[in-house]
C-alpha positions, -999 to +999 in steps of 0.1 A: +001-002+000+015+034-010+022+057+021+015+094+021+048+113+015+055+149+033+086+159+022+112+181+038+139+196+017+173+209+037+193+235+020+228+243+037+236+279+030+262+306+030+256+336+009+233+318-016+204+344-019+207+346-059+207+307-061+176+303-035+156+329-056+155+304-085+161+270-070+134+268-043+103+281-065+118+255-093+117+227-068+084+240-052+064+242-083+078+210-097+071+187-064+041+202-049+016+182-066+037+151-063+035+150-024+009+155+003+031+180+020+064+199+013+087+223+033+121+239+030+143+242+058+175+265+049+202+258+074+222+291+072+257+295+083+258+334+088+252+349+052+256+384+049+240+389+015+202+389+010+191+353+023+167+368+046+149+392+021+147+364-002+131+341+023+106+367+030+098+373-007+093+335-013+073+333+017+049+356+004+045+337-025+031+312+000+062+290-004+066+271+031+100+279+044+118+277+078+149+302+079+174+284+107+199+307+112+227+286+132+244+302+163+279+293+159+311+308+150+322+275+131+307+274+098+300+232+092+281+217+063+273+184+082+260+205+113+243+224+090+225+195+075+221+176+108+201+205+125+180+210+093+169+174+097+164+174+133+138+202+123+122+185+097+086+178+100+081+158+067+085+116+071+107+120+037+137+142+038+161+152+010+190+175+010+213+190-019+233+219-023+219+256-027+243+267-054+221+259-084+242+230-095+218+199-082+186+205-103+146+202-091+143+178-121+168+153-103+152+157-068+120+148-085+138+114-099+153+110-064+116+109-052+103+088-078+131+061-073+123+059-035+087+057-041+092+029-064+112+008-037+101-013-011+082+007+017+094-020+041+132-020+038+156+012+052+170+029+019+188+061+010+188+068-026+213+094-038+225+109-070+255+097-087+276+116-112+293+083-121+267+058-132+260+058-168+239+091-179+257+108-153+284+135-155+301+167-139+298+203-146+278+212-173+281+184-195+257+178-222+263+144-238+258+109-223+293+089-215+323+097-193+333+133-190+371+136-201+391+161-180+395+185-211+356+184-214+351+194-177+379+219-180+360+236-208+326+232-191+342+254-162+358+282-180+328+305-179+316+297-145+320+304-108+337+268-101+371+256-100+384+229-123+409+217-098+382+210-073+363+189-100+395+171-106+401+164-068+366+150-065+372+127-093+403+114-081+389+110-043+360+090-058+382+067-074+399+063-039+369+058-021+354+035-045+378+007-039+383+017+000+346+017+009+341-018-009+327-006-042+290-004-031+287+031-041+297+048-073+295+086-060+307+086-024+309+126-022+276+132-040+257+150-013+224+146-029+202+122-012+170+112-002+157+089+027+131+089+058+135+113+086+135+085+109+164+067+094+185+098+090+177+109+127+200+077+136+230+093+124+255+120+134+268+132+102+303+133+116+329+150+095+347+179+088+331+191+056+319+169+025+335+141+040+305+136+062+290+118+031+314+089+025+311+086+064+273+084+065+268+059+037+297+035+048+281+036+082+245+031+067+257+003+044+272-019+071+239-014+092+222-031+064+208+001+049+200-004+011+220+024-008+204+030-042+217+055-071+205+074-101+226+092-126+226+128-127+247+157-143+260+182-118+258+214-133+282+246-129+274+271-100+250+296-110+259+324-088+285+332-059+317+315-047+323+278-037+332+274-001+352+244-010+380+270-019+391+297-041+427+285-047+448+254-053+457+252-017+425+260-004+408+229-025+436+207-014+431+214+024+393+207+016+405+171+006+423+162+037+393+151+056+385+127+030+421+112+029+418+110+065+387+088+061+402+065+034+436+061+054+413+049+084+393+023+064+426+010+049+438+006+084+407-012+094+416-037+065+451-042+078+439-049+114+410-072+102 
């Protein structure tokens, strides 16, 4: 028997006003008739742009939004997502980047994939750039994205080619270290039940929370499912991953620490 779905969408933000102005209505009007209820939770890490004003404007249009301003001196992506999930009212929760690189149509596909599965099993469905049909940063053809293509796609965007290449590199190592059960261990674009997600702490320093989360889930018996998607280039603003090769490299250190811990476990098993 089909279950009623009330969907909470968590958006971690830091100065993403221009992207929110486009992304939230795009998601809302695409999904509002697909679920029994929908809400947006913006977990904000101290934005200094027009985020508050944009939220007020969207609220005036009848879009249900909760703006959660995190009271902390330390910005934290995993903590933002975790706090957003804690505030969620829906029985199903999705989260994604607010920079416009993860599109509404893919969120609908995640919802459809989750809905098509067994209601009796604990599952997480994530969007993968590395399945057939997926791709990185502005790709417009099916098939693997070459480094040359990725560089070409990024030239006129606010994203950094080095960050994309580092992500590709890390995912190759994670694929082997984690046991080959997930093609995109750094996705950060997923959907699952609130009851399941509330069992986990979302531990990590930045994006490394995601491979840690799905690895723990997998070993708890949670079924991890994937759909392909093409991640687009950032629409507005600057990536928090880093704005220099040094900053981007530093952002990769937590992932390397996690990979090292996995290999250490295997050596002592």
